[in-house]
C-alpha positions in Angstrom: -3.6 -12.6 -15.4 -1.0 -10.6 -17.3 1.3 -8.4 -15.5 0.6 -5.0 -17.0 2.1 -1.8 -15.4 0.1 1.1 -14.1 -1.7 3.3 -16.7 -2.3 6.9 -17.5 -3.9 8.1 -20.7 -1.0 10.5 -21.4 -1.7 12.3 -24.7 -5.1 10.8 -24.8 -5.7 12.5 -21.4 -4.3 15.9 -22.2 -7.5 17.2 -20.8 -8.8 14.3 -18.9 -6.3 15.5 -15.9 -23.5 -12.5 -38.7 -26.7 -12.9 -36.9 -26.4 -16.6 -37.6 -25.3 -18.9 -34.8 -22.2 -20.8 -36.0 -21.7 -24.3 -34.7 -18.2 -24.7 -33.1 -17.3 -28.0 -34.8 -15.7 -26.7 -38.0 -12.0 -25.8 -38.0 -11.1 -22.6 -39.9 -8.5 -23.7 -42.4 -7.1 -22.3 -45.6 -9.7 -19.5 -45.3 -9.0 -15.8 -45.9 -8.2 -14.1 -42.6 -10.8 -11.4 -43.2 -13.5 -14.0 -43.4 -12.3 -15.6 -40.1 -13.2 -12.3 -38.3 -16.8 -12.7 -39.4 -16.9 -16.3 -38.3 -15.6 -15.4 -34.9 -18.4 -12.9 -34.4 -20.9 -15.4 -35.5 -19.4 -17.8 -33.0 -19.8 -15.2 -30.3 -23.5 -14.8 -31.3 -23.9 -18.5 -30.7 -22.7 -18.5 -27.1 -24.9 -17.8 -24.0 -22.1 -16.1 -22.1 -18.4 -15.7 -21.5 -16.1 -14.3 -18.8 -13.0 -12.2 -19.4 -10.1 -10.6 -17.6 -7.7 -8.0 -18.9 -5.5 -5.0 -18.3 -4.4 -1.7 -19.9 -1.1 0.2 -19.9 0.5 3.2 -21.4 4.2 3.4 -22.5 5.8 6.8 -23.3 9.1 6.5 -25.2 9.3 2.9 -24.2 8.8 3.5 -20.5 5.6 2.6 -18.6 3.7 5.3 -16.8 3.7 4.4 -13.1 1.0 6.6 -11.6 -2.0 4.3 -12.0 -3.1 1.0 -13.4 -6.3 -0.6 -14.7 -6.9 -4.3 -14.4 -10.5 -5.4 -15.2 -12.8 -8.3 -15.5 -16.3 -9.0 -16.5 -18.9 -11.2 -18.1 -21.0 -11.1 -21.2 -24.5 -12.6 -20.9 -27.2 -13.2 -23.5 -25.2 -11.4 -26.2 -26.4 -8.0 -25.2 -25.6 -7.5 -21.5 -22.1 -7.0 -20.0 -20.7 -6.2 -16.6 -17.2 -4.9 -16.1 -15.4 -4.3 -12.8 -11.9 -3.4 -11.7 -9.5 -6.0 -10.4 -6.8 -5.5 -7.8 -3.4 -4.4 -9.3 -1.7 -7.6 -8.0 -4.2 -9.7 -10.0 -6.1 -10.6 -6.8 -9.8 -11.3 -6.5 -12.3 -9.0 -8.3 -13.3 -5.9 -6.4 -17.0 -6.8 -6.3 -18.0 -8.9 -3.3 -21.0 -10.3 -5.1 -20.5 -12.5 -8.2 -22.7 -10.1 -10.2 -20.2 -7.3 -9.6 -22.9 -4.7 -9.5 -24.1 -4.0 -6.0 -21.9 -5.2 -3.0 -18.4 -3.7 -3.4 -15.4 -3.9 -1.2 -12.3 -1.7 -1.3 -9.3 -3.6 -2.4 -5.9 -3.7 -0.7 -4.0 -0.4 -0.5 -5.5 2.6 -2.2 -6.6 0.8 -5.4 -9.9 2.4 -6.7 -12.9 0.2 -7.2 -15.0 0.6 -10.3 -17.9 -1.3 -11.9 -20.3 -0.7 -14.7 -23.2 -2.5 -16.4 -24.0 -2.0 -20.0 -26.9 -3.2 -22.3 -27.0 -3.2 -26.0 -30.2 -1.5 -27.2 -31.1 -0.7 -30.8 -27.6 -1.6 -31.9 -25.9 0.7 -29.3 -24.3 -0.1 -26.0 -25.8 2.0 -23.2 -24.5 2.3 -19.6 -27.2 1.3 -17.2 -25.3 1.3 -13.9 -21.9 2.5 -12.7 -20.1 3.0 -9.4 -20.2 6.6 -8.0 -16.5 6.9 -8.6 -17.1 6.8 -12.3 -18.1 10.4 -13.0 -17.6 12.0 -16.4 -15.6 9.8 -18.7 -15.9 6.1 -17.9 -12.7 4.1 -18.5 -14.5 0.7 -18.3 -17.0 1.7 -21.0 -14.4 1.8 -23.7 -12.9 -1.5 -22.6 -16.0 -3.5 -23.5 -14.3 -6.2 -25.6 -17.5 -7.2 -27.4 -18.1 -3.6 -28.5 -14.5 -3.5 -29.7 -14.9 -6.5 -31.9 -18.3 -5.4 -33.2 -16.7 -2.1 -34.2 -13.9 -3.8 -36.0 -16.4 -5.4 -38.5 -17.3 -1.9 -39.8 -13.9 -0.2 -39.8 -11.5 0.3 -42.7 -8.8 -2.3 -42.1 -6.4 -4.9 -43.4 -6.7 -8.4 -41.9 -3.8 -10.9 -42.2 -2.7 -14.0 -40.3 0.3 -14.0 -37.9 2.8 -16.7 -38.5 3.8 -19.2 -35.8 0.5 -19.6 -34.1 0.2 -22.4 -31.6 -1.5 -25.6 -32.7 -5.2 -25.3 -32.8 -5.2 -21.6 -32.8 -4.9 -18.8 -35.3 -3.9 -15.2 -34.7 -5.5 -12.5 -36.9 -3.6 -9.3 -37.3 -6.1 -6.4 -37.9 -4.6 -3.1 -38.8 -6.8 -0.1 -39.3 -6.2 2.2 -42.2 -4.4 5.5 -41.3 -7.6 7.4 -41.9 -9.7 5.0 -39.8 -7.2 5.1 -36.9 -7.3 8.9 -36.9 -11.1 8.9 -37.1 -11.4 6.4 -34.2 -9.1 8.4 -31.9 -10.7 11.7 -32.8 -14.1 10.4 -32.0 -12.9 9.1 -28.6 -11.2 12.3 -27.7 -14.3 14.4 -28.7 -16.4 12.2 -26.4 -14.0 12.6 -23.5 -13.8 16.3 -24.0 -17.6 16.6 -24.0 -17.7 14.7 -20.7 -15.5 17.2 -18.9 -17.0 20.3 -20.4 -17.8 22.9 -17.7 -21.6 22.8 -16.9 -23.5 26.0 -16.8 -25.2 25.2 -13.5 -25.8 28.0 -11.1 -25.1 27.3 -7.4 -27.7 29.0 -5.3 -25.1 29.8 -2.6 -22.9 31.6 -5.1 -23.4 35.1 -6.3 -24.4 35.4 -9.9 -21.4 37.6 -10.9 -19.0 35.3 -9.1 -20.5 32.2 -10.8 -20.4 33.8 -14.2 -16.7 34.7 -13.8 -15.8 31.2 -12.6 -17.7 29.6 -15.4 -16.1 31.9 -18.0 -12.7 31.0 -16.7 -13.4 27.3 -16.7 -14.8 27.5 -20.2 -11.9 29.5 -21.5 -9.5 26.9 -20.1 -11.5 24.0 -21.5 -11.5 25.7 -25.0 -7.7 26.3 -24.7 -7.0 22.7 -23.8 -9.3 21.4 -26.5 -7.4 23.5 -29.1 -4.1 22.3 -27.8 -5.3 18.7 -28.0 -6.5 19.1 -31.6 -3.2 20.7 -32.6 -1.3 17.8 -31.2 -3.6 15.3 -32.8 -3.1 17.0 -36.2 0.6 16.6 -35.8 0.5 13.0 -34.7 1.1 9.8 -36.7 -1.4 7.2 -35.5 -1.1 3.4 -36.0 -3.7 1.0 -34.6 -3.3 -2.8 -34.7 -5.5 -5.5 -33.1 -4.5 -9.1 -32.6 -7.3 -11.6 -32.2 -6.3 -15.1 -31.1 -8.9 -17.7 -32.1 -9.7 -21.2 -31.0 -10.0 -23.0 -34.4 -12.1 -25.8 -33.1 -14.8 -23.6 -31.8 -14.3 -20.4 -33.8 -14.2 -18.4 -30.6 -11.8 -15.7 -29.5 -9.4 -16.5 -26.6 -7.5 -13.2 -26.5 -7.9 -9.7 -27.9 -5.0 -7.3 -27.9 -5.2 -3.7 -28.9 -2.1 -1.6 -29.6 -2.4 2.1 -30.5 0.9 3.9 -31.2 1.2 7.7 -31.6 4.3 9.6 -32.6 4.3 13.4 -32.5 6.8 16.3 -32.0 8.0 16.5 -28.4 10.2 18.9 -26.5 13.5 20.3 -27.8 12.6 19.2 -31.3 12.5 15.5 -30.5 9.8 12.9 -31.2 7.6 11.4 -28.6 6.1 8.0 -28.9 3.2 6.7 -26.9 1.8 3.1 -27.0 -1.5 2.4 -25.4 -2.0 -1.3 -25.0 -4.9 -3.4 -23.8 -5.1 -7.2 -23.6 -8.1 -9.3 -22.6 -8.4 -13.0 -22.2 -11.8 -14.9 -22.7 -12.7 -18.1 -20.7 -15.6 -20.1 -19.5 -17.8 -20.0 -22.6 -21.3 -21.2 -22.0 
Protein backbone atom coordinates (compact mmCIF):
# COMPACT_ATOMS: atom_id res chain seq x y z
CA UNK A 1 0.00 0.00 0.00
CA UNK A 2 1.50 3.31 -0.92
CA UNK A 3 2.18 5.83 1.79
CA UNK A 4 0.07 8.81 0.80
CA UNK A 5 -0.44 11.74 3.18
CA UNK A 6 -3.73 13.00 4.51
CA UNK A 7 -6.04 14.67 2.02
CA UNK A 8 -8.26 17.70 1.75
CA UNK A 9 -9.80 18.84 -1.47
CA UNK A 10 -8.41 22.38 -1.12
CA UNK A 11 -9.48 24.50 -4.08
CA UNK A 12 -11.72 21.69 -5.20
CA UNK A 13 -13.49 21.97 -1.84
CA UNK A 14 -13.80 25.71 -1.63
CA UNK A 15 -17.45 25.02 -0.82
CA UNK A 16 -17.30 21.47 0.21
CA UNK A 17 -16.16 22.78 3.83
CA UNK A 18 -14.38 -2.75 -26.94
CA UNK A 19 -17.17 -4.95 -26.02
CA UNK A 20 -14.98 -7.81 -27.27
CA UNK A 21 -13.17 -10.00 -24.75
CA UNK A 22 -9.43 -9.92 -25.54
CA UNK A 23 -7.41 -13.01 -24.73
CA UNK A 24 -4.42 -12.23 -22.52
CA UNK A 25 -1.78 -14.12 -24.45
CA UNK A 26 -0.74 -11.43 -26.93
CA UNK A 27 1.99 -9.03 -25.90
CA UNK A 28 1.49 -5.41 -26.95
CA UNK A 29 4.58 -4.48 -28.88
CA UNK A 30 5.40 -1.81 -31.43
CA UNK A 31 1.81 -0.63 -31.27
CA UNK A 32 0.62 2.99 -31.01
CA UNK A 33 0.12 3.91 -27.36
CA UNK A 34 -3.42 5.20 -28.03
CA UNK A 35 -4.43 1.78 -29.36
CA UNK A 36 -3.05 0.12 -26.23
CA UNK A 37 -5.59 1.98 -24.11
CA UNK A 38 -8.42 0.37 -26.08
CA UNK A 39 -6.81 -3.05 -25.70
CA UNK A 40 -6.54 -2.59 -21.95
CA UNK A 41 -10.26 -1.82 -21.71
CA UNK A 42 -11.02 -4.88 -23.80
CA UNK A 43 -8.84 -6.91 -21.44
CA UNK A 44 -10.84 -5.60 -18.48
CA UNK A 45 -14.05 -6.65 -20.25
CA UNK A 46 -12.67 -10.18 -20.44
CA UNK A 47 -12.10 -10.54 -16.68
CA UNK A 48 -14.66 -11.74 -14.15
CA UNK A 49 -13.35 -9.60 -11.34
CA UNK A 50 -10.39 -7.75 -9.84
CA UNK A 51 -9.49 -6.23 -6.47
CA UNK A 52 -7.76 -2.91 -5.94
CA UNK A 53 -6.30 -0.63 -3.28
CA UNK A 54 -5.33 3.01 -3.53
CA UNK A 55 -5.04 6.39 -1.90
CA UNK A 56 -5.47 10.08 -2.58
CA UNK A 57 -3.57 13.17 -1.49
CA UNK A 58 -3.53 16.92 -2.03
CA UNK A 59 -0.38 19.03 -2.14
CA UNK A 60 -0.48 22.82 -1.94
CA UNK A 61 2.69 24.59 -3.04
CA UNK A 62 4.55 21.31 -2.68
CA UNK A 63 3.35 20.61 0.87
CA UNK A 64 0.85 17.92 1.74
CA UNK A 65 -2.37 18.92 3.48
CA UNK A 66 -2.36 17.16 6.86
CA UNK A 67 -5.98 17.38 8.04
CA UNK A 68 -7.38 14.18 6.57
CA UNK A 69 -6.51 11.18 4.43
CA UNK A 70 -8.33 8.82 2.13
CA UNK A 71 -7.08 5.29 1.58
CA UNK A 72 -9.48 2.96 -0.13
CA UNK A 73 -9.95 -0.51 -1.51
CA UNK A 74 -12.58 -2.44 -3.39
CA UNK A 75 -13.52 -5.05 -5.91
CA UNK A 76 -15.02 -5.09 -9.39
CA UNK A 77 -17.34 -8.03 -10.14
CA UNK A 78 -19.05 -9.06 -13.40
CA UNK A 79 -17.83 -5.90 -15.19
CA UNK A 80 -20.71 -3.79 -13.87
CA UNK A 81 -20.64 -4.01 -10.07
CA UNK A 82 -18.13 -2.37 -7.77
CA UNK A 83 -17.72 -2.01 -4.03
CA UNK A 84 -15.43 0.60 -2.50
CA UNK A 85 -14.52 1.07 1.15
CA UNK A 86 -12.08 3.10 3.17
CA UNK A 87 -8.90 1.61 4.60
CA UNK A 88 -7.13 2.56 7.79
CA UNK A 89 -4.61 5.41 7.32
CA UNK A 90 -1.72 3.13 8.35
CA UNK A 91 -2.50 0.70 5.55
CA UNK A 92 -4.13 -1.78 7.93
CA UNK A 93 -7.06 -4.07 7.27
CA UNK A 94 -10.08 -2.79 5.34
CA UNK A 95 -12.68 -1.10 7.48
CA UNK A 96 -15.47 -3.59 6.60
CA UNK A 97 -15.60 -6.62 8.86
CA UNK A 98 -17.31 -8.68 6.17
CA UNK A 99 -15.47 -9.48 2.94
CA UNK A 100 -18.25 -7.86 0.92
CA UNK A 101 -17.54 -4.56 2.63
CA UNK A 102 -21.21 -3.62 2.49
CA UNK A 103 -22.95 -4.50 5.73
CA UNK A 104 -20.88 -5.30 8.83
CA UNK A 105 -18.54 -2.39 9.54
CA UNK A 106 -16.12 -1.75 12.38
CA UNK A 107 -14.59 1.55 13.35
CA UNK A 108 -10.86 1.58 12.65
CA UNK A 109 -8.12 2.58 15.05
CA UNK A 110 -8.11 6.16 16.24
CA UNK A 111 -10.70 8.52 14.79
CA UNK A 112 -10.37 7.39 11.17
CA UNK A 113 -13.80 7.57 9.48
CA UNK A 114 -15.27 4.46 7.92
CA UNK A 115 -16.90 4.65 4.49
CA UNK A 116 -18.26 2.19 1.98
CA UNK A 117 -20.35 2.37 -1.14
CA UNK A 118 -21.66 -0.02 -3.77
CA UNK A 119 -22.25 1.01 -7.37
CA UNK A 120 -23.81 -0.74 -10.36
CA UNK A 121 -23.51 0.19 -14.02
CA UNK A 122 -26.97 0.53 -15.56
CA UNK A 123 -27.71 1.80 -19.06
CA UNK A 124 -24.10 2.91 -19.43
CA UNK A 125 -24.03 4.94 -16.21
CA UNK A 126 -22.68 4.14 -12.75
CA UNK A 127 -25.39 4.41 -10.10
CA UNK A 128 -24.84 4.34 -6.34
CA UNK A 129 -26.95 1.58 -4.79
CA UNK A 130 -25.71 1.61 -1.21
CA UNK A 131 -23.54 3.81 0.97
CA UNK A 132 -22.60 4.21 4.60
CA UNK A 133 -24.64 6.78 6.56
CA UNK A 134 -21.55 8.97 6.93
CA UNK A 135 -21.55 9.59 3.17
CA UNK A 136 -24.12 12.35 2.97
CA UNK A 137 -24.08 14.82 0.11
CA UNK A 138 -20.98 14.46 -2.06
CA UNK A 139 -19.51 10.94 -1.98
CA UNK A 140 -15.66 10.91 -2.17
CA UNK A 141 -15.58 7.18 -2.96
CA UNK A 142 -17.88 7.57 -5.97
CA UNK A 143 -15.36 9.59 -7.96
CA UNK A 144 -12.56 7.14 -7.09
CA UNK A 145 -14.20 4.30 -9.03
CA UNK A 146 -11.15 3.26 -11.13
CA UNK A 147 -13.20 1.49 -13.78
CA UNK A 148 -15.32 4.57 -14.39
CA UNK A 149 -12.15 6.65 -14.61
CA UNK A 150 -10.70 4.42 -17.33
CA UNK A 151 -14.01 4.24 -19.21
CA UNK A 152 -14.23 8.05 -19.22
CA UNK A 153 -10.70 8.30 -20.60
CA UNK A 154 -11.76 6.53 -23.79
CA UNK A 155 -14.12 9.40 -24.67
CA UNK A 156 -12.00 12.37 -23.57
CA UNK A 157 -9.85 14.63 -25.70
CA UNK A 158 -6.31 13.52 -24.95
CA UNK A 159 -2.82 12.70 -26.12
CA UNK A 160 -1.54 9.19 -25.38
CA UNK A 161 2.18 8.47 -25.38
CA UNK A 162 4.49 5.85 -23.86
CA UNK A 163 6.72 6.58 -20.89
CA UNK A 164 10.34 5.53 -21.34
CA UNK A 165 12.09 3.19 -18.95
CA UNK A 166 9.22 0.85 -18.13
CA UNK A 167 10.09 -2.36 -16.31
CA UNK A 168 10.37 -5.51 -18.37
CA UNK A 169 7.01 -6.97 -19.26
CA UNK A 170 5.18 -3.73 -18.62
CA UNK A 171 4.31 -0.55 -20.47
CA UNK A 172 3.33 2.79 -18.96
CA UNK A 173 0.90 4.90 -20.97
CA UNK A 174 0.96 8.65 -20.36
CA UNK A 175 -2.49 10.08 -21.01
CA UNK A 176 -2.71 13.88 -20.91
CA UNK A 177 -6.05 15.59 -21.36
CA UNK A 178 -6.28 18.58 -23.64
CA UNK A 179 -6.51 21.91 -21.81
CA UNK A 180 -10.17 22.27 -22.78
CA UNK A 181 -10.99 18.72 -21.66
CA UNK A 182 -9.21 19.15 -18.33
CA UNK A 183 -11.22 22.30 -17.64
CA UNK A 184 -14.49 20.70 -18.71
CA UNK A 185 -13.85 17.67 -16.49
CA UNK A 186 -13.10 19.76 -13.40
CA UNK A 187 -16.00 22.15 -14.05
CA UNK A 188 -18.43 19.24 -14.25
CA UNK A 189 -17.11 17.72 -11.01
CA UNK A 190 -17.38 21.01 -9.14
CA UNK A 191 -20.89 21.66 -10.44
CA UNK A 192 -21.96 18.24 -9.18
CA UNK A 193 -20.42 18.85 -5.76
CA UNK A 194 -22.03 22.27 -5.51
CA UNK A 195 -25.43 20.84 -6.31
CA UNK A 196 -24.97 18.20 -3.60
CA UNK A 197 -24.54 20.88 -0.90
CA UNK A 198 -27.16 23.32 -2.15
CA UNK A 199 -29.49 24.32 0.71
CA UNK A 200 -32.75 22.38 0.57
CA UNK A 201 -36.03 24.25 0.78
CA UNK A 202 -37.50 21.88 3.38
CA UNK A 203 -39.70 23.36 6.09
CA UNK A 204 -39.14 22.12 9.63
CA UNK A 205 -42.50 21.77 11.35
CA UNK A 206 -40.94 22.94 14.63
CA UNK A 207 -39.63 26.12 13.05
CA UNK A 208 -41.71 29.22 12.48
CA UNK A 209 -42.26 29.93 8.78
CA UNK A 210 -40.68 33.39 8.95
CA UNK A 211 -37.64 32.10 10.81
CA UNK A 212 -37.26 29.25 8.34
CA UNK A 213 -37.55 31.58 5.36
CA UNK A 214 -34.86 33.89 6.74
CA UNK A 215 -32.52 31.01 7.51
CA UNK A 216 -33.02 29.51 4.06
CA UNK A 217 -32.45 32.88 2.39
CA UNK A 218 -29.20 33.36 4.33
CA UNK A 219 -27.94 29.87 3.45
CA UNK A 220 -28.90 30.29 -0.19
CA UNK A 221 -27.15 33.66 -0.39
CA UNK A 222 -23.98 32.19 1.10
CA UNK A 223 -24.15 29.21 -1.29
CA UNK A 224 -24.52 31.55 -4.28
CA UNK A 225 -21.65 33.74 -3.07
CA UNK A 226 -19.33 30.77 -2.67
CA UNK A 227 -20.39 29.34 -6.01
CA UNK A 228 -19.49 32.64 -7.67
CA UNK A 229 -16.13 32.74 -5.88
CA UNK A 230 -15.40 29.20 -6.97
CA UNK A 231 -16.25 29.97 -10.59
CA UNK A 232 -14.07 33.09 -10.56
CA UNK A 233 -11.12 31.14 -9.21
CA UNK A 234 -11.72 28.38 -11.71
CA UNK A 235 -11.71 30.90 -14.55
CA UNK A 236 -8.32 32.17 -13.38
CA UNK A 237 -6.75 28.75 -13.01
CA UNK A 238 -4.49 26.86 -15.38
CA UNK A 239 -5.41 23.17 -15.24
CA UNK A 240 -3.28 20.23 -16.29
CA UNK A 241 -4.49 16.65 -15.95
CA UNK A 242 -2.31 13.61 -16.64
CA UNK A 243 -3.01 9.91 -16.10
CA UNK A 244 -0.40 7.15 -16.03
CA UNK A 245 -1.59 3.63 -16.76
CA UNK A 246 0.84 0.78 -16.07
CA UNK A 247 -0.01 -2.29 -18.16
CA UNK A 248 0.95 -5.96 -17.87
CA UNK A 249 1.95 -6.68 -21.48
CA UNK A 250 1.37 -10.43 -21.26
CA UNK A 251 -2.26 -10.09 -20.21
CA UNK A 252 -3.07 -6.60 -21.52
CA UNK A 253 -4.42 -5.69 -18.08
CA UNK A 254 -3.77 -2.62 -15.93
CA UNK A 255 -1.70 -3.01 -12.78
CA UNK A 256 -1.67 0.64 -11.66
CA UNK A 257 -3.57 3.83 -12.50
CA UNK A 258 -2.26 7.21 -11.35
CA UNK A 259 -4.18 10.46 -11.77
CA UNK A 260 -2.40 13.80 -11.33
CA UNK A 261 -4.35 17.05 -11.63
CA UNK A 262 -2.37 20.27 -11.17
CA UNK A 263 -3.91 23.72 -10.81
CA UNK A 264 -2.11 27.06 -10.69
CA UNK A 265 -3.97 30.25 -9.89
CA UNK A 266 -3.35 33.71 -8.37
CA UNK A 267 -2.77 33.44 -4.64
CA UNK A 268 -2.35 35.94 -1.86
CA UNK A 269 -0.07 38.98 -2.10
CA UNK A 270 0.17 38.62 -5.87
CA UNK A 271 1.78 35.20 -5.70
CA UNK A 272 0.86 32.00 -7.53
CA UNK A 273 -0.64 29.01 -5.74
CA UNK A 274 -0.17 25.49 -7.06
CA UNK A 275 -2.30 22.53 -6.06
CA UNK A 276 -1.69 18.94 -7.08
CA UNK A 277 -4.40 16.37 -6.45
CA UNK A 278 -3.05 12.84 -6.83
CA UNK A 279 -4.67 9.43 -6.71
CA UNK A 280 -2.99 6.09 -7.25
CA UNK A 281 -4.66 2.69 -7.35
CA UNK A 282 -3.09 -0.77 -7.75
CA UNK A 283 -4.97 -3.74 -9.26
CA UNK A 284 -4.44 -7.36 -8.19
CA UNK A 285 -6.16 -10.74 -8.04
CA UNK A 286 -7.62 -10.84 -11.53
CA UNK A 287 -10.18 -13.61 -12.00
